[in-house]
C-alpha positions as CSV (number, residue, x, y, z in Angstrom):
1,M,139.0,82.8,128.1
2,T,136.8,85.8,128.4
3,G,138.4,89.1,129.4
4,G,139.0,92.6,128.2
5,D,137.2,93.4,125.0
6,E,137.0,89.7,124.0
7,V,133.8,87.7,123.6
8,A,133.8,83.9,124.0
9,F,131.3,81.4,122.6
10,V,131.3,77.6,122.2
11,H,129.7,75.4,119.6
12,F,128.9,71.7,120.1
13,S,126.5,69.3,118.4
14,D,124.8,65.9,118.2
15,P,124.9,64.8,121.8
16,H,122.3,62.0,121.2
17,L,121.8,62.0,125.0
18,T,118.3,60.5,125.6
19,A,117.6,57.0,126.9
20,L,115.6,54.4,124.9
21,P,113.9,51.3,126.2
22,P,114.8,47.8,124.8
23,L,113.6,47.5,121.2
24,W,110.9,45.1,121.9
25,G,110.0,46.5,125.3
26,Q,108.1,49.4,123.9
27,V,107.0,49.8,120.2
28,P,107.9,53.3,119.0
29,S,104.8,55.2,118.2
30,G,104.0,57.7,115.5
31,P,101.1,59.6,113.9
32,D,101.1,57.4,110.8
33,P,102.6,54.1,109.6
34,E,105.6,55.7,107.8
35,N,106.5,57.6,110.9
36,R,106.2,54.5,113.0
37,M,108.5,52.6,110.6
38,K,111.1,55.4,110.7
39,R,111.1,55.3,114.5
40,R,111.5,51.5,114.5
41,L,114.4,51.7,112.1
42,S,116.1,54.4,114.1
43,H,115.5,52.5,117.3
44,L,117.1,49.4,115.8
45,S,120.1,51.4,114.7
46,W,120.6,52.6,118.2
47,Q,120.3,49.2,119.8
48,R,122.7,47.5,117.3
49,K,125.5,50.1,117.0
50,R,124.9,53.7,118.1
51,R,124.5,53.0,121.8
52,F,128.1,51.8,122.0
53,E,129.4,55.0,120.3
54,H,127.4,57.7,122.1
55,R,128.0,57.7,125.8
56,H,126.6,59.9,128.6
57,E,129.9,59.9,130.5
58,V,131.7,61.3,127.5
59,L,129.1,64.0,127.0
60,A,129.3,64.9,130.7
61,L,133.1,65.4,130.5
62,L,132.8,67.8,127.5
63,V,129.8,69.8,129.0
64,A,131.7,70.2,132.3
65,H,134.6,71.7,130.4
66,I,132.2,74.1,128.5
67,R,130.5,75.3,131.6
68,Q,133.8,75.9,133.3
69,A,134.8,78.3,130.5
70,S,131.6,80.5,131.2
71,P,131.2,81.6,127.5
72,A,128.9,84.5,126.6
73,Q,126.9,82.1,124.4
74,I,126.7,78.3,123.9
75,L,125.4,77.1,120.5
76,L,124.0,73.6,120.2
77,T,123.2,72.4,116.7
78,G,120.7,69.7,117.3
79,D,120.2,65.9,117.5
80,L,119.6,65.7,121.3
81,T,117.1,62.8,120.7
82,H,117.2,59.5,118.9
83,I,113.7,58.8,117.6
84,G,111.9,62.1,118.5
85,Q,109.4,60.8,121.0
86,E,108.0,63.0,123.7
87,D,109.7,61.3,126.6
88,E,113.0,62.1,124.9
89,F,112.1,65.8,124.6
90,R,111.3,65.9,128.3
91,E,114.5,64.2,129.3
92,A,116.5,66.5,127.0
93,A,114.8,69.6,128.5
94,Q,115.9,68.6,131.9
95,W,119.4,68.1,130.7
96,L,119.4,71.5,128.9
97,R,118.5,73.2,132.2
98,S,121.4,71.5,133.9
99,V,123.8,72.9,131.2
100,A,122.8,76.5,131.0
101,S,119.9,79.0,131.1
102,P,117.9,79.7,127.9
103,R,119.6,83.1,127.7
104,D,123.1,81.5,127.7
105,L,122.4,78.5,125.4
106,A,120.9,78.7,121.9
107,L,119.5,75.6,120.2
108,V,118.5,74.6,116.7
109,P,116.9,71.2,116.1
110,G,118.5,68.3,114.2
111,N,117.0,65.6,112.0
112,H,116.6,63.2,114.9
113,D,114.6,65.9,116.7
114,A,112.2,65.9,113.7
115,T,111.8,62.2,113.2
116,A,108.0,62.4,112.8
117,S,105.4,65.1,112.4
118,D,104.6,65.1,116.1
119,S,108.2,65.8,117.0
120,R,107.8,69.4,115.8
121,R,105.2,70.0,118.4
122,F,107.3,68.4,121.1
123,Q,110.2,70.8,120.2
124,R,108.1,73.8,120.9
125,E,106.4,72.4,124.0
126,H,109.6,71.4,125.8
127,W,112.5,73.4,124.3
128,A,110.8,76.7,123.3
129,D,112.9,79.0,125.4
130,Y,116.2,77.6,124.0
131,L,115.0,77.9,120.4
132,R,113.9,81.5,120.6
133,G,115.9,84.6,119.8
134,D,116.0,87.7,121.9
135,D,112.7,89.0,120.6
136,G,110.9,85.9,122.1
137,S,109.2,84.9,118.8
138,D,108.9,81.4,117.4
139,S,109.9,82.4,113.9
140,W,113.1,81.4,112.1
141,P,115.8,82.6,111.7
142,S,116.3,83.4,115.4
143,L,118.6,86.2,116.4
144,R,120.6,86.7,119.6
145,V,123.1,89.6,120.1
146,R,125.9,89.2,122.7
147,Q,128.7,91.8,123.0
148,G,128.8,92.8,119.4
149,V,128.2,89.3,118.0
150,A,125.0,88.4,116.1
151,F,124.1,84.7,116.6
152,I,121.6,83.7,113.8
153,G,119.9,80.3,114.1
154,L,118.4,78.4,111.2
155,D,116.0,75.5,111.3
156,S,117.0,72.9,108.7
157,A,115.3,69.9,110.4
158,V,112.4,68.5,108.4
159,V,110.4,65.2,108.6
160,T,111.7,62.8,105.9
161,P,110.8,59.3,104.8
162,P,112.6,56.2,106.4
163,L,116.3,55.9,105.7
164,L,116.7,59.6,104.9
165,A,118.2,62.3,107.1
166,A,118.1,65.2,104.7
167,G,117.3,68.8,105.6
168,R,115.9,71.9,104.1
169,V,116.0,75.6,105.1
170,G,113.4,76.8,102.6
171,D,112.7,80.0,100.6
172,S,111.1,82.0,103.3
173,Q,113.9,81.4,105.9
174,R,116.6,82.2,103.3
175,Q,114.9,85.4,102.3
176,R,114.7,86.6,105.9
177,L,118.2,85.4,106.5
178,G,119.6,87.6,103.7
179,Q,117.9,90.7,105.1
180,L,118.9,89.9,108.7
181,L,122.6,89.5,107.6
182,E,122.5,92.9,105.9
183,D,120.8,94.5,108.9
184,C,123.4,93.1,111.3
185,R,126.3,94.3,109.1
186,A,124.7,97.8,109.1
187,Q,125.0,97.7,112.9
188,G,128.6,96.6,112.8
189,L,128.0,93.2,114.2
190,F,130.1,90.1,113.7
191,R,127.7,87.6,112.1
192,V,127.6,83.9,113.2
193,V,125.1,81.6,111.5
194,Y,124.4,78.2,113.0
195,L,122.3,75.2,111.8
196,H,122.2,71.4,112.0
197,H,122.9,70.4,108.4
198,C,126.0,71.3,106.3
199,P,125.3,74.5,104.3
200,L,127.7,73.7,101.5
201,P,126.7,71.3,98.7
202,G,128.6,68.1,98.0
203,L,130.1,67.5,101.5
204,E,127.5,65.0,102.8
205,K,126.1,61.8,101.5
206,W,123.0,62.3,99.3
207,R,120.6,60.9,101.9
208,K,122.0,63.3,104.6
209,R,122.4,66.4,102.5
210,L,120.8,69.8,102.9
211,V,118.5,69.8,99.9
212,D,118.8,73.5,99.3
213,A,122.5,73.9,100.2
214,G,123.3,75.6,97.0
215,Q,120.6,78.2,97.5
216,L,121.7,78.8,101.1
217,R,125.3,79.1,100.1
218,D,124.3,81.8,97.5
219,T,122.4,83.7,100.2
220,L,125.4,83.6,102.5
221,T,127.7,84.6,99.7
222,Q,125.6,87.6,98.6
223,A,124.7,89.0,102.0
224,G,128.0,88.2,103.6
225,V,128.7,86.4,106.9
226,E,131.8,85.9,109.1
227,L,131.3,82.4,110.5
228,V,128.9,79.4,109.9
229,L,128.6,76.5,112.3
230,H,126.9,73.2,111.9
231,G,126.9,69.5,113.0
232,H,125.1,66.5,111.6
233,G,128.0,64.6,110.0
234,H,129.7,63.6,113.3
235,R,133.0,64.9,112.1
236,Y,135.1,68.1,112.2
237,H,135.9,69.9,109.0
238,Q,136.5,73.5,108.0
239,H,136.0,75.3,104.7
240,D,136.4,78.8,103.5
241,L,133.5,80.6,101.7
242,Q,134.1,83.7,99.7
243,T,131.4,86.2,100.3
244,A,130.5,89.8,99.3
245,T,132.0,91.0,102.6
246,G,135.1,88.8,102.8
247,T,136.1,85.2,103.6
248,A,133.7,83.3,105.9
249,R,134.7,80.1,107.8
250,V,132.3,77.2,107.7
251,I,133.1,74.8,110.6
252,A,131.5,71.5,111.7
253,A,131.5,69.9,115.1
254,P,131.5,66.1,115.7
255,S,129.2,64.4,118.0
256,A,129.6,65.6,121.6
257,S,129.1,62.1,123.0
258,A,131.2,60.0,120.6
259,R,133.9,57.6,121.7
260,G,135.4,57.6,118.2
261,L,134.9,53.9,117.5
262,H,135.9,52.5,114.1
263,G,138.0,55.5,113.1
264,K,135.3,58.1,113.7
265,D,135.9,61.5,115.3
266,V,135.9,61.6,119.1
267,A,133.7,64.0,121.0
268,A,134.8,67.5,120.7
269,C,133.6,71.1,120.6
270,N,134.6,74.4,119.0
271,A,135.5,77.2,121.5
272,F,135.9,80.6,120.0
273,S,137.3,83.9,121.3
274,L,136.8,87.1,119.3
275,G,138.7,90.3,120.0
276,N,140.2,93.4,118.4
277,T,143.8,93.6,117.5
278,A,146.2,96.6,118.0
279,D,146.2,97.3,114.3
280,G,142.5,97.7,113.9
281,A,141.4,94.2,112.8
282,R,139.5,91.5,114.5
283,E,141.0,88.1,115.5
284,L,138.9,85.0,115.8
285,R,140.7,82.3,117.7
286,L,139.4,78.7,117.7
287,T,140.4,76.2,120.3
288,R,139.1,72.6,119.7
289,W,138.5,70.7,123.0
290,G,138.1,67.0,122.7
291,L,138.1,63.6,124.5
292,N,141.6,62.3,125.3
293,A,142.8,58.8,124.5
294,G,142.0,57.5,128.0
295,E,138.4,58.7,127.7
296,N,138.7,60.3,131.1
297,A,139.4,64.0,130.4
298,V,139.1,66.8,127.8
299,E,142.2,68.2,126.2
300,V,143.1,70.8,123.6
301,I,143.2,69.1,120.1
302,E,144.0,72.1,118.0
303,E,144.3,75.9,118.0
304,T,144.1,78.2,115.1
305,S,143.1,81.8,114.3
306,W,141.9,84.1,111.6
307,R,141.9,87.8,111.0
308,Y,138.9,89.8,109.8
309,P,138.6,93.5,108.9
310,L,137.0,95.4,111.8
311,T,133.3,95.5,111.1
312,T,132.0,99.0,110.9
313,P,128.4,100.1,110.3
314,A,127.4,100.6,106.7
315,P,127.2,104.3,105.7
316,D,123.8,105.9,105.7
317,P,122.7,106.2,102.0
318,D,120.7,109.3,102.9
319,P,122.3,111.3,105.7
320,Q,119.7,114.0,105.3
């Protein structure tokens, strides 16, 4: 998949990989009653339904396929845990190390990874190297640059009341994002933004929405971006976003551990290859890899491609 002047990267999401004890074997803890209630409700949902849908053996098949491709960067858009307890973060950290090094895998948290206020601390204590950008800071957005591609991570995971799974990026992150997108364009970089929640308004249920999706969409539109990746909804969908610098693709990945029960999307990931064409454009190719009907292998689900004008550095406004 990699070769010549091409750069390959893979996006997957929502593995929900951690183990949980029986519901009444251990009472989920939390820093306050509301947090404890949310963890109990999430635990009950896992025991009653979600544990039949999200399977370790399915995730292992998909991850093995990703590792075999040896992409320049792997992007994981959150929800590694179920109820955001520290044992889950430790287990997920061990799994992350088995998938790829922190340099090769970039992570943003999901809403399940921010179930309670103490979950935020656990993220930094156990996943810090996977969350950080190239500069090593803990601030968002994060930035990694690989072979002419800027990977920009946003943290949309916030603690919410029980029964809600909404997210928020916030004013400060959006302002820094706008400047970062402009700076990356000035350097001639192909810009990829990734986050957990859907950045476009109206595509998710009210309780699962990104609260400031409209404002984030405006930031992306005004500054320009080439590709936006997210998870959260456990389904694949793709939309075009018209921006100041051209058409961006906004693409979601389903859960990486899903069997696809009751008509839901099966486990899949988005594999991209970006290269220059002979006529001076850039071509982004998407190959969707997903679980086969026998649940024993990964196969190609779909292939498509898009052309972009070749990104060139913005002119210096003051050449003197």
